[in-house]
C-alpha positions as CSV (number, residue, x, y, z in Angstrom):
1,X,130.7,64.1,68.0
2,X,127.8,66.5,67.0
3,X,125.1,63.9,67.8
4,X,126.8,63.2,71.1
5,X,126.7,66.9,72.1
6,X,123.0,67.3,70.7
7,X,122.0,64.3,72.9
8,X,123.1,66.2,76.5
9,X,121.1,69.3,75.9
10,X,117.1,68.6,76.7
11,X,114.9,71.2,75.5
12,X,113.4,72.3,78.8
13,X,110.9,75.0,77.4
14,X,109.1,77.3,75.1
15,X,108.2,80.7,76.5
16,X,105.5,83.1,74.7
17,X,106.1,86.6,75.8
18,X,103.8,89.3,75.2
19,X,105.4,92.9,75.3
20,X,103.1,95.9,74.3
21,X,101.6,94.8,70.9
22,X,104.2,91.8,70.2
23,X,104.5,88.5,70.1
24,X,107.9,86.6,71.0
25,X,108.7,82.9,71.1
26,X,112.0,81.5,72.5
27,X,113.4,78.6,73.5
28,X,115.1,77.6,76.3
29,X,118.3,75.7,76.8
30,X,119.4,73.2,79.6
31,X,122.7,73.4,81.4
32,X,125.6,72.2,79.4
33,X,128.7,73.0,77.0
34,X,128.7,76.5,75.7
35,X,129.6,77.2,72.2
36,X,130.0,81.2,72.2
37,X,133.1,81.9,72.6
38,X,133.2,85.7,73.1
39,X,130.1,88.4,73.0
40,X,129.3,91.9,72.7
41,X,126.6,94.5,71.6
42,X,126.2,98.3,71.1
43,X,123.5,100.4,70.0
44,X,123.0,103.2,67.8
45,X,120.5,104.6,65.4
46,X,117.9,102.3,66.4
47,X,119.8,99.0,65.8
48,X,121.6,96.2,68.6
49,X,125.0,95.1,66.9
50,X,125.9,92.0,68.4
51,X,129.4,90.7,67.4
52,X,131.0,87.1,68.7
53,X,132.7,84.0,68.3
54,X,131.6,80.5,68.6
55,X,133.1,76.8,68.4
56,X,134.0,75.2,65.2
57,X,131.3,73.1,64.9
58,X,128.4,76.1,65.4
59,X,126.1,76.6,62.5
60,X,123.9,79.2,63.9
61,X,123.0,81.1,67.0
62,X,120.0,82.3,68.7
63,X,120.4,85.8,70.3
64,X,118.0,87.3,72.6
65,X,117.3,90.8,74.0
66,X,115.7,91.3,77.3
67,X,114.7,95.0,78.9
68,X,116.3,97.2,81.2
69,X,115.2,95.2,83.8
70,X,117.2,91.9,83.0
71,X,114.2,89.5,82.6
72,X,111.7,90.9,80.0
73,X,112.6,89.4,76.7
74,X,111.9,92.0,73.9
75,X,113.4,90.2,71.1
76,X,114.9,86.7,69.9
77,X,116.2,86.5,66.4
78,X,118.3,83.6,65.0
79,X,121.9,84.4,62.5
80,X,124.2,82.0,60.8
81,X,127.9,81.6,61.5
82,X,130.4,82.0,59.2
83,X,133.7,80.5,60.2
84,X,133.4,80.8,63.5
85,X,131.7,84.3,64.4
86,X,129.0,86.3,63.7
87,X,127.7,89.9,63.5
88,X,124.2,90.6,63.4
89,X,121.8,93.7,64.3
90,X,118.3,93.8,65.4
91,X,116.2,96.7,64.5
92,X,114.6,98.1,67.7
93,X,113.5,101.5,69.2
94,X,115.0,101.9,72.8
95,X,114.9,104.1,75.5
96,X,118.1,105.2,77.4
97,X,118.8,102.4,80.0
98,X,121.1,99.2,80.2
99,X,119.9,96.0,78.3
100,X,121.1,92.4,78.4
101,X,121.9,90.4,75.4
102,X,122.2,86.5,75.4
103,X,123.2,84.2,72.8
104,X,123.7,80.4,72.5
105,X,124.2,77.8,70.2
106,X,121.0,77.2,67.9
107,X,121.2,73.3,68.8
108,X,121.3,73.8,72.5
109,X,124.1,74.9,75.0
110,X,124.6,77.6,77.8
111,X,123.8,81.0,77.2
112,X,127.0,83.5,77.0
113,X,125.9,86.8,78.0
114,X,126.9,90.6,77.7
115,X,125.0,94.4,78.4
116,X,125.2,97.5,77.1
117,X,124.0,101.2,77.9
118,X,122.6,103.4,76.0
119,X,121.8,107.1,76.7
120,X,119.4,109.3,74.0
121,X,120.8,112.2,73.2
122,X,117.6,113.7,72.6
123,X,116.1,113.3,75.7
124,X,113.0,112.0,74.4
125,X,110.8,111.7,71.7
126,X,110.7,108.6,69.8
127,X,112.4,105.4,71.9
128,X,116.1,104.9,70.5
129,X,115.6,107.4,67.9
130,X,117.3,110.3,68.6
131,X,115.5,114.2,67.8
132,X,117.6,115.6,64.8
133,X,119.1,118.6,66.1
134,X,117.3,121.8,64.8
135,X,119.0,124.3,62.7
136,X,119.9,127.2,64.4
137,X,117.6,129.9,63.8
138,X,119.0,133.7,63.4
139,X,117.5,137.1,63.5
140,X,118.1,140.6,62.7
141,X,117.3,143.4,65.1
142,X,115.2,146.3,63.5
143,X,115.7,150.2,65.7
144,X,115.6,153.7,64.9
145,X,117.7,156.4,66.0
146,X,117.3,157.1,69.6
147,X,115.7,154.2,70.3
148,X,116.3,152.3,73.7
149,X,114.6,149.3,73.5
150,X,115.2,146.4,71.4
151,X,113.4,147.3,68.5
152,X,111.6,145.1,66.3
153,X,112.8,141.2,65.3
154,X,112.9,140.1,61.8
155,X,114.2,136.5,61.2
156,X,116.8,135.9,58.5
157,X,117.4,133.4,56.1
158,X,120.8,131.5,55.4
159,X,121.9,130.1,52.2
160,X,124.5,127.9,52.8
161,X,125.4,127.7,49.1
162,X,126.5,131.2,48.7
163,X,127.2,132.0,52.4
164,X,124.8,134.4,52.7
165,X,122.4,136.3,55.3
166,X,119.5,137.7,54.1
167,X,117.2,140.1,56.2
168,X,113.7,140.8,54.2
169,X,112.0,143.9,55.1
170,X,108.6,144.6,54.3
171,X,107.7,148.0,52.8
172,X,106.2,149.3,56.0
173,X,109.2,148.4,58.1
174,X,111.7,149.6,55.4
175,X,109.8,153.0,55.3
176,X,110.3,153.3,58.8
177,X,113.4,152.6,59.1
178,X,114.0,155.2,57.0
179,X,112.1,157.9,58.0
180,X,114.0,157.0,61.5
181,X,117.2,156.6,60.1
182,X,116.8,152.9,61.3
183,X,120.0,149.9,61.3
184,X,119.3,146.7,60.8
185,X,121.5,144.5,63.0
186,X,122.6,141.6,61.8
187,X,123.7,138.3,63.9
188,X,126.7,136.9,63.4
189,X,126.4,133.8,61.7
190,X,129.1,130.8,61.3
191,X,130.1,130.2,58.1
192,X,128.5,133.6,56.4
193,X,130.4,135.7,54.8
194,X,127.8,138.0,53.0
195,X,125.0,139.9,54.5
196,X,122.3,141.1,52.3
197,X,119.4,143.3,52.9
198,X,115.7,143.2,50.6
199,X,113.1,145.3,50.4
200,X,110.8,146.9,47.7
201,X,112.6,148.6,45.0
202,X,110.3,151.8,45.3
203,X,111.2,152.1,48.7
204,X,114.6,153.1,47.3
205,X,113.3,155.6,44.7
206,X,112.5,158.3,46.6
207,X,113.8,161.7,44.9
208,X,113.9,163.7,47.5
209,X,116.9,161.8,49.4
210,X,115.3,162.4,52.8
211,X,115.9,159.3,54.7
212,X,118.9,156.4,55.3
213,X,119.0,153.0,56.6
214,X,122.1,150.9,57.9
215,X,122.8,147.8,57.1
216,X,125.2,146.9,60.1
217,X,127.1,143.1,60.0
218,X,130.3,141.6,60.9
219,X,131.6,142.4,57.3
220,X,130.6,145.9,57.3
221,X,128.4,148.7,57.8
222,X,126.7,150.1,54.5
223,X,124.3,153.4,55.1
224,X,121.8,153.5,52.2
225,X,120.1,156.4,51.1
226,X,116.2,156.1,50.2
227,X,117.1,157.9,46.9
228,X,119.4,155.1,46.4
229,X,117.1,153.7,42.8
230,X,115.8,157.4,42.0
231,X,117.4,157.1,38.4
232,X,116.9,153.4,37.9
233,X,113.6,153.6,36.2
234,X,113.7,149.8,35.2
235,X,113.7,148.6,39.0
236,X,109.9,149.7,39.6
237,X,107.9,147.5,41.1
238,X,111.0,144.8,41.8
239,X,112.4,143.6,45.1
240,X,115.7,145.0,45.4
241,X,118.6,143.0,47.6
242,X,121.8,145.1,48.9
243,X,124.3,142.8,49.8
244,X,128.2,144.1,51.9
245,X,130.2,140.5,51.8
246,X,133.6,139.1,51.8
247,X,135.0,138.8,48.4
248,X,137.7,136.2,46.9
249,X,141.0,137.5,46.6
250,X,141.8,134.2,44.2
251,X,140.0,136.1,41.5
252,X,142.6,138.8,41.9
253,X,145.4,140.0,39.4
254,X,149.2,139.7,40.8
255,X,148.9,143.7,41.1
256,X,145.8,143.6,42.7
257,X,146.9,141.2,45.3
258,X,150.0,142.6,46.6
259,X,148.4,146.1,46.9
260,X,145.6,144.2,49.1
261,X,147.8,141.9,50.7
262,X,145.7,140.6,53.7
263,X,143.7,143.3,54.4
264,X,139.8,143.0,53.8
265,X,138.4,142.9,50.3
266,X,134.6,143.6,50.0
267,X,132.1,143.2,47.6
268,X,129.1,145.4,47.3
269,X,126.1,144.7,44.6
270,X,122.4,145.2,43.8
271,X,120.2,142.5,42.8
272,X,116.4,143.3,41.1
273,X,114.0,140.2,41.1
274,X,117.1,138.4,41.6
275,X,119.0,139.2,39.0
276,X,122.7,141.4,39.5
277,X,122.0,145.0,38.4
278,X,124.5,147.6,37.9
279,X,124.7,150.4,40.1
280,X,125.9,154.3,39.7
281,X,123.8,157.1,40.7
282,X,126.1,160.4,41.7
283,X,123.1,162.0,43.7
284,X,122.9,159.2,45.8
285,X,126.3,158.3,47.7
286,X,126.5,155.2,49.7
287,X,128.8,155.6,53.1
288,X,131.0,152.0,54.1
289,X,132.4,151.3,57.1
290,X,134.5,147.9,57.1
291,X,136.3,146.6,60.7
292,X,139.9,147.1,60.4
293,X,143.0,146.1,62.6
294,X,146.0,148.3,61.2
295,X,149.6,147.2,61.8
296,X,152.2,148.7,63.9
297,X,153.1,150.6,60.7
298,X,149.6,151.7,59.5
299,X,148.9,152.4,63.0
300,X,151.8,154.9,63.2
301,X,151.0,156.3,60.0
302,X,147.3,156.0,59.5
303,X,147.2,158.8,56.9
304,X,148.3,156.4,54.3
305,X,145.7,154.1,55.1
306,X,143.4,154.3,51.9
307,X,140.6,152.3,49.9
308,X,141.3,150.9,46.4
309,X,138.4,150.4,44.0
310,X,138.8,147.5,42.0
311,X,137.4,148.3,38.5
312,X,137.0,144.9,37.0
313,X,140.2,145.1,34.4
314,X,142.9,145.3,37.1
315,X,143.3,148.7,37.6
316,X,143.6,150.1,41.2
317,X,142.0,153.7,41.8
318,X,142.2,154.8,44.9
319,X,138.9,156.5,46.7
320,X,139.8,160.1,47.9
321,X,137.5,160.0,50.8
322,X,138.8,156.5,52.3
323,X,140.2,157.1,55.7
324,X,141.0,155.1,59.0
325,X,138.7,156.3,62.0
326,X,140.7,155.4,64.9
327,X,137.7,155.9,67.5
328,X,135.7,153.3,65.8
329,X,138.1,150.9,64.7
330,X,137.1,151.4,60.8
331,X,137.6,152.3,57.4
332,X,135.1,154.0,56.1
333,X,134.5,155.6,52.3
334,X,131.5,156.9,50.1
335,X,130.9,155.9,46.7
336,X,128.5,155.8,44.2
337,X,128.9,152.8,42.4
338,X,128.9,148.9,43.5
339,X,131.7,147.1,42.9
340,X,135.1,145.8,44.8
341,X,137.1,147.4,47.4
342,X,140.0,147.0,49.3
343,X,141.8,148.6,52.3
344,X,144.8,149.3,51.2
345,X,148.1,151.2,52.5
346,X,150.2,153.5,50.3
347,X,153.2,155.5,51.4
348,X,154.5,158.6,49.3
349,X,157.7,160.3,50.1
350,X,158.5,163.8,49.3
351,X,162.2,165.0,49.9
352,X,161.1,168.5,51.2
353,X,158.4,167.4,53.5
354,X,159.9,167.2,57.4
355,X,158.1,164.5,59.0
356,X,157.5,166.9,61.8
357,X,156.3,169.8,59.9
358,X,153.0,171.1,60.5
359,X,151.4,170.2,56.9
360,X,153.3,166.8,56.7
361,X,150.1,164.8,57.7
362,X,148.0,167.0,55.4
363,X,150.7,166.3,52.9
364,X,151.0,162.1,53.3
365,X,146.9,162.2,53.3
366,X,146.6,163.9,49.4
367,X,149.7,162.2,48.0
368,X,148.6,158.6,49.4
369,X,145.0,158.9,47.5
370,X,146.7,160.3,44.3
371,X,145.3,163.7,44.8
372,X,148.6,165.1,44.2
373,X,151.7,163.6,42.7
374,X,154.2,166.8,43.7
375,X,156.1,169.0,41.5
376,X,158.4,166.6,40.4
377,X,161.8,165.2,41.3
378,X,160.6,163.6,44.8
379,X,159.6,167.2,45.5
380,X,155.9,168.6,46.6
381,X,157.1,172.7,47.1
382,X,155.1,173.1,50.6
383,X,156.0,176.8,50.1
384,X,155.1,177.4,46.4
385,X,152.2,179.2,45.7
386,X,149.2,177.5,44.3
387,X,148.0,178.3,40.4
388,X,144.6,178.4,39.6
389,X,145.9,175.4,37.2
390,X,147.3,173.0,39.9
391,X,144.3,174.2,42.5
392,X,141.4,172.6,40.1
393,X,143.1,169.3,39.5
394,X,143.6,168.8,42.7
395,X,140.0,170.0,43.5
396,X,138.7,167.5,41.4
397,X,140.5,164.5,42.4
398,X,139.8,165.2,46.2
399,X,136.1,164.4,45.1
400,X,135.9,162.0,42.7
401,X,135.0,164.4,39.5
402,X,136.6,163.0,36.4
403,X,137.8,164.9,33.8
404,X,136.0,165.1,30.6
405,X,137.6,162.5,28.0
406,X,136.6,163.9,24.9
407,X,135.9,167.5,25.6
408,X,134.1,169.4,23.2
409,X,134.5,173.0,24.7
410,X,137.0,174.4,27.0
411,X,138.8,177.8,28.4
412,X,140.9,179.2,25.4
413,X,143.9,179.0,28.0
414,X,143.3,175.4,29.2
415,X,146.1,174.6,26.6
416,X,147.1,170.7,26.4
417,X,148.5,169.6,30.0
418,X,147.6,167.7,32.6
419,X,144.8,170.1,33.7
420,X,143.1,170.6,30.3
421,X,140.2,168.2,30.5
422,X,139.8,168.9,34.3
423,X,139.3,172.6,33.0
424,X,136.9,171.5,30.7
425,X,135.1,169.0,33.2
426,X,134.9,171.8,35.3
427,X,133.5,174.7,32.9
428,X,130.6,171.9,31.9
429,X,129.6,171.7,35.3
430,X,130.0,175.3,36.1
431,X,132.6,174.8,38.8
432,X,134.1,177.7,37.5
433,X,133.5,180.1,35.1
434,X,136.8,181.2,34.4
435,X,138.1,185.1,35.0
436,X,136.0,186.3,32.0
437,X,136.8,186.2,28.0
438,X,136.7,182.5,28.5
439,X,139.4,182.7,30.6
440,X,140.5,180.4,33.4
441,X,143.8,181.9,34.0
442,X,145.6,179.0,34.6
443,X,148.8,180.6,35.7
444,X,147.4,182.8,38.0
445,X,148.1,182.1,41.7
446,X,144.5,181.1,43.5
447,X,143.4,183.9,46.0
448,X,141.4,182.6,49.0
449,X,137.9,183.4,47.9
450,X,138.5,181.9,44.6
451,X,139.5,178.7,45.7
452,X,136.4,178.9,48.2
453,X,134.0,179.7,45.8
454,X,135.1,176.6,43.5
455,X,135.4,174.4,46.2
456,X,131.6,175.5,47.4
457,X,130.3,175.0,43.1
458,X,132.1,171.6,43.4
459,X,130.5,170.2,46.6
460,X,127.1,171.8,44.9
461,X,128.0,169.4,41.9
462,X,128.3,166.4,44.1
463,X,125.4,166.9,46.3
464,X,127.7,167.4,49.3
465,X,127.5,170.8,50.4
466,X,128.5,170.6,54.4
467,X,125.0,171.3,56.9
468,X,125.7,173.0,60.0
469,X,126.6,170.5,62.8
470,X,127.3,171.3,66.9
471,X,130.6,169.5,66.7
472,X,131.4,171.8,63.3
473,X,129.7,175.3,64.0
474,X,131.4,178.1,62.7
475,X,131.1,181.8,63.3
476,X,129.0,184.3,61.6
477,X,130.8,186.0,58.2
478,X,130.2,189.3,60.0
479,X,132.3,188.5,62.6
480,X,135.4,188.2,60.7
481,X,136.5,192.4,60.6
482,X,137.2,191.5,56.5
483,X,133.8,189.9,55.9
484,X,133.3,193.3,53.7
485,X,136.0,192.7,51.4
486,X,134.9,189.5,49.6
487,X,133.8,189.7,46.4
488,X,130.1,189.8,45.2
489,X,130.9,186.6,43.2
490,X,132.2,184.5,46.4
491,X,130.1,185.8,49.0
492,X,127.7,183.5,49.0
493,X,130.3,180.2,49.1
494,X,132.4,182.0,52.1
495,X,129.4,182.7,54.0
496,X,127.9,178.9,53.8
497,X,131.6,177.6,54.6
498,X,132.4,180.1,57.6
499,X,128.9,179.3,59.0
500,X,129.5,175.7,58.7
501,X,132.8,175.8,60.5
502,X,134.5,174.6,57.0
503,X,136.7,176.9,56.6
504,X,138.2,179.3,59.5
505,X,139.9,182.5,59.5
506,X,143.3,183.6,61.4
507,X,143.1,186.3,63.9
508,X,139.7,187.6,63.1
509,X,140.4,187.8,59.6
510,X,139.5,185.5,56.5
511,X,142.2,187.2,53.7
512,X,139.8,186.9,50.8
513,X,142.3,188.3,49.0
514,X,145.7,186.8,49.7
515,X,147.1,183.9,47.7
516,X,147.4,180.1,48.9
517,X,150.3,178.0,49.3
518,X,150.7,174.3,47.9
519,X,151.1,173.5,51.9
520,X,148.0,175.5,52.7
521,X,146.1,173.8,50.2
522,X,147.0,170.2,51.6
523,X,145.7,170.9,54.8
524,X,141.9,172.7,53.7
525,X,141.7,169.4,51.5
526,X,142.9,167.5,54.5
527,X,140.6,169.2,57.1
528,X,137.5,168.4,54.5
529,X,138.1,165.1,53.8
530,X,138.4,163.8,57.4
531,X,136.1,166.1,58.6
């Protein structure tokens, strides 16, 4: 039977086709019975794939590929048949178009015909080989304060392994940004959760601390002072990298996870020549702003939105100056050391503080930040007069000034209670010299001039004395009718605090010798810390 079928085919032609620089030889077959039952073809990644089925006695097939005109032969190849089917690939580069494929029993017979259409996604390049899509490029914009233009553009390098975008500042650009209170605006990059800026460390070692720049990103903004590394001599001559990024909550303790919840957790980090380095400089605080959308409850009680510092030992430490800014939609805080920081929400209720009291928000604010824990029994005692011992604890907690752990020198009336170690630190730092004879006067009620003098001294110690700003401009000290009643030791302090609008009087008076209630003190700290 096989021999009789073969005898029915007549070889009619051997055709030589030259296409480009390629020579093709092919056979043509006379009309007869087709050995191909089905045929299909497609093209991808530089290869034509042909699939088909055959009659039982077909052992091999000839496959012919024709150009888009349907008559110019591009390639002919022979493929074996296995149990009545074949699958073949022809490697060839093709431009966009519709191509014809024919196949027949290698020993003769009618052609089966099919076609396929290929559209190149590259729109050009090597025919049949799509041009790889280049990875996206990103740039950061450098602007100085007051700039109206687009600023300088620098590239941002993306490390997909660490999900970090990096802007590398040359020394010239860095110096200009610090001088002009500039901003590095990082782009939003899919898959990136940390942003960092690199620069020569010497740019960050200005002992005067006169300049600053802001690294701005989706994760948050960080304002960097140019004296940040002034206390790090080992940083000299190295490349400094400052990073703000989202941190992994999986590493938190159960207590930390409960306190943070679904709120943002960020990591602030410093590296020198690529090596992680510790940073702690009390004279160069950085300011951080984290985008945040409060819940309805939080929005109704923004005083309770706080910042937790996670010290790495599972302890949650509240940053007193952390607060929500509704105008910017951010939670902002200042810190002098890098670590993990999280937005939190902490509510403390006192039975003797009515929600509609004039001091209620202030008490909520300072209690949420653990500046005060009240007077015991769930009470705050807002009308009680404030003692000097109570005041010094609240003041130092408000500004994150730590008590001395093992004091070697203290006031003789420091005793052994909750303010003992705070008094030792206050004496050592010069926040208070006491009332004479090495006495602090812990149980004396604090007067307004005493309070503002210790406040002034504390702000001086942490380099945060207020400056005159138009929005907070105060009055001259002489404009108050009782200015002459201010004691000489308090005059410098009250002059600065009055003229910067930090403190204000009532009915044209400052009342320097009057005592202060706990409610009044809460309001003073609230006004200062939210300024």
